[in-house]
C-alpha positions in Angstrom: 73.7 -10.8 12.8 72.8 -10.8 16.5 71.5 -7.6 18.0 73.8 -6.4 20.7 70.9 -4.7 22.4 68.4 -7.6 22.6 70.6 -10.6 21.9 68.1 -11.8 19.3 69.0 -12.8 15.7 68.0 -9.9 13.4 65.3 -10.7 10.8 65.3 -8.6 7.6 62.3 -7.2 5.8 63.5 -7.1 2.2 62.0 -4.5 -0.3 62.3 -4.4 -4.0 62.4 -1.2 -6.2 58.6 -1.2 -6.4 58.2 -1.3 -2.6 57.0 -4.9 -2.4 58.2 -6.5 0.9 59.1 -9.9 1.9 60.6 -11.3 5.2 63.9 -12.9 4.6 64.1 -16.2 6.5 67.4 -18.1 6.5 68.8 -20.7 8.7 71.9 -19.4 10.6 75.2 -21.3 10.6 77.4 -18.5 11.9 76.1 -15.6 14.0 78.0 -12.4 14.6 77.3 -9.2 16.5 79.7 -7.0 14.5 79.8 -6.3 10.7 83.6 -6.7 10.3 83.8 -10.4 11.1 80.5 -10.9 9.3 82.1 -9.4 6.1 85.3 -11.4 6.7 83.3 -14.7 6.9 81.6 -13.9 3.6 85.0 -13.1 2.1 86.3 -16.5 3.2 83.4 -18.2 1.5 81.7 -19.3 4.7 78.2 -18.2 3.7 75.9 -15.5 2.6 75.9 -12.2 4.6 73.6 -9.3 4.8 76.0 -6.3 4.9 75.5 -2.6 4.9 76.7 -0.6 1.8 79.8 0.8 3.6 80.9 -2.6 4.8 80.3 -4.3 1.4 81.1 -1.7 -1.2 85.0 -2.0 -1.2 84.7 -5.8 -1.6 82.0 -5.5 -4.3 84.2 -3.0 -6.3 87.2 -5.3 -6.2 85.0 -8.3 -7.1 85.7 -10.2 -3.9 81.9 -10.2 -3.0 78.9 -10.5 -5.3 75.5 -9.0 -4.6 73.1 -11.9 -4.8 69.8 -10.0 -5.1 70.7 -6.6 -6.7 67.1 -5.3 -7.0 66.4 -5.9 -3.3 67.4 -4.0 -0.1 66.8 -4.1 3.6 66.3 -1.1 5.8 68.5 -1.6 8.8 66.6 0.9 10.9 67.7 4.1 12.6 71.4 5.0 12.9 72.7 6.6 16.0 75.8 8.8 16.0 77.7 9.5 19.2 80.3 12.2 19.6 82.2 13.9 22.4 80.7 17.3 23.5 
């Protein structure tokens, strides 16, 4: 996933249930800046994707995607919500 703000490829610090951390380093073959096409590429079998729970959950429930490292997670950072005043 490419950051729309900086243009850099996002690196993910993975954590396990005990709090142990490890930087995930993978070679990119496809790069997206939006989670919808990233999820679609994974559904088409084009590679491994790091998806947020809301983007992945429906596909995990139906069995179209499989979680590869179930005891690990990545903190995506702060979430910003915008709304009309």
